[in-house]
C-alpha positions as a Markdown table, in Angstrom:
| # | Residue | x | y | z |
|---|---|---|---|---|
| 1 | Unk | -66.2 | 24.5 | -74.5 |
| 2 | Unk | -70.0 | 23.9 | -74.9 |
| 3 | Unk | -70.6 | 27.7 | -74.7 |
| 4 | Unk | -68.9 | 28.4 | -77.5 |
| 5 | Unk | -70.8 | 26.5 | -79.6 |
| 6 | Unk | -72.3 | 27.8 | -83.0 |
| 7 | Unk | -75.8 | 30.0 | -81.6 |
| 8 | Unk | -75.1 | 30.2 | -78.0 |
| 9 | Unk | -75.6 | 33.7 | -76.6 |
| 10 | Unk | -72.3 | 36.3 | -75.9 |
| 11 | Unk | -72.1 | 39.5 | -74.6 |
| 12 | Unk | -69.7 | 42.0 | -76.3 |
| 13 | Unk | -69.3 | 45.4 | -76.1 |
| 14 | Unk | -67.4 | 47.8 | -78.9 |
| 15 | Unk | -66.3 | 51.3 | -79.2 |
| 16 | Unk | -67.3 | 53.7 | -82.2 |
| 17 | Unk | -69.8 | 51.5 | -84.0 |
| 18 | Unk | -72.7 | 53.9 | -83.7 |
| 19 | Unk | -74.8 | 52.3 | -86.8 |
| 20 | Unk | -74.4 | 48.9 | -85.5 |
| 21 | Unk | -78.0 | 47.4 | -84.8 |
| 22 | Unk | -79.4 | 44.2 | -84.0 |
| 23 | Unk | -80.1 | 42.2 | -87.0 |
| 24 | Unk | -75.9 | 42.9 | -88.2 |
| 25 | Unk | -73.2 | 40.5 | -87.7 |
| 26 | Unk | -69.8 | 41.0 | -86.7 |
| 27 | Unk | -66.7 | 39.0 | -87.9 |
| 28 | Unk | -63.7 | 38.7 | -86.1 |
| 29 | Unk | -59.8 | 38.8 | -87.5 |
| 30 | Unk | -59.8 | 35.1 | -85.6 |
| 31 | Unk | -62.6 | 33.6 | -88.2 |
| 32 | Unk | -65.6 | 33.8 | -85.5 |
| 33 | Unk | -68.7 | 35.4 | -86.3 |
| 34 | Unk | -71.7 | 36.9 | -84.2 |
| 35 | Unk | -75.1 | 37.7 | -85.1 |
| 36 | Unk | -76.4 | 41.3 | -82.7 |
| 37 | Unk | -79.5 | 40.7 | -81.2 |
| 38 | Unk | -79.9 | 43.6 | -79.3 |
| 39 | Unk | -77.6 | 47.0 | -78.4 |
| 40 | Unk | -77.6 | 49.2 | -75.3 |
| 41 | Unk | -75.3 | 52.5 | -74.8 |
| 42 | Unk | -72.6 | 52.2 | -72.0 |
| 43 | Unk | -74.1 | 54.9 | -69.2 |
| 44 | Unk | -70.4 | 56.3 | -68.4 |
| 45 | Unk | -68.8 | 55.9 | -71.9 |
| 46 | Unk | -71.1 | 57.5 | -74.6 |
| 47 | Unk | -69.0 | 55.6 | -77.7 |
| 48 | Unk | -69.3 | 52.5 | -76.1 |
| 49 | Unk | -72.3 | 50.1 | -77.1 |
| 50 | Unk | -72.9 | 46.9 | -75.2 |
| 51 | Unk | -74.2 | 43.9 | -77.4 |
| 52 | Unk | -76.5 | 40.8 | -76.8 |
| 53 | Unk | -74.8 | 38.2 | -79.6 |
| 54 | Unk | -75.0 | 34.9 | -80.7 |
| 55 | Unk | -72.0 | 32.8 | -82.1 |
| 56 | Unk | -72.9 | 32.2 | -85.7 |
| 57 | Unk | -71.1 | 30.2 | -88.3 |
| 58 | Unk | -69.5 | 32.0 | -90.8 |
| 59 | Unk | -70.6 | 30.1 | -93.7 |
| 60 | Unk | -74.3 | 30.9 | -92.9 |
| 61 | Unk | -74.2 | 34.6 | -92.9 |
| 62 | Unk | -76.7 | 35.8 | -95.5 |
| 63 | Unk | -75.1 | 37.6 | -98.6 |
| 64 | Unk | -77.0 | 40.7 | -98.3 |
| 65 | Unk | -76.1 | 41.0 | -94.7 |
| 66 | Unk | -74.4 | 44.1 | -93.1 |
| 67 | Unk | -71.4 | 43.3 | -91.6 |
| 68 | Unk | -68.9 | 44.9 | -89.6 |
| 69 | Unk | -65.4 | 43.7 | -88.8 |
| 70 | Unk | -63.6 | 43.9 | -85.8 |
| 71 | Unk | -60.1 | 43.1 | -84.6 |
| 72 | Unk | -59.4 | 42.0 | -81.4 |
| 73 | Unk | -56.3 | 43.7 | -79.4 |
| 74 | Unk | -55.2 | 43.0 | -75.6 |
| 75 | Unk | -56.1 | 45.0 | -73.0 |
């Protein structure tokens, strides 16, 4: 459970978010938030970005930050 504490690093991927970049925030439908620290394109799927993120407290996101809403789906 300690890995889900705020400010811990994690890796995500997202499809179809071409303009997402380092410094942006992702908010999920479950109430989690992430600060994007780096992005890189997938070598095999052009629509996919791999993200290096930090888990972030939703209440600490600056008001002027660029935020993206992300809805989780089952695989």
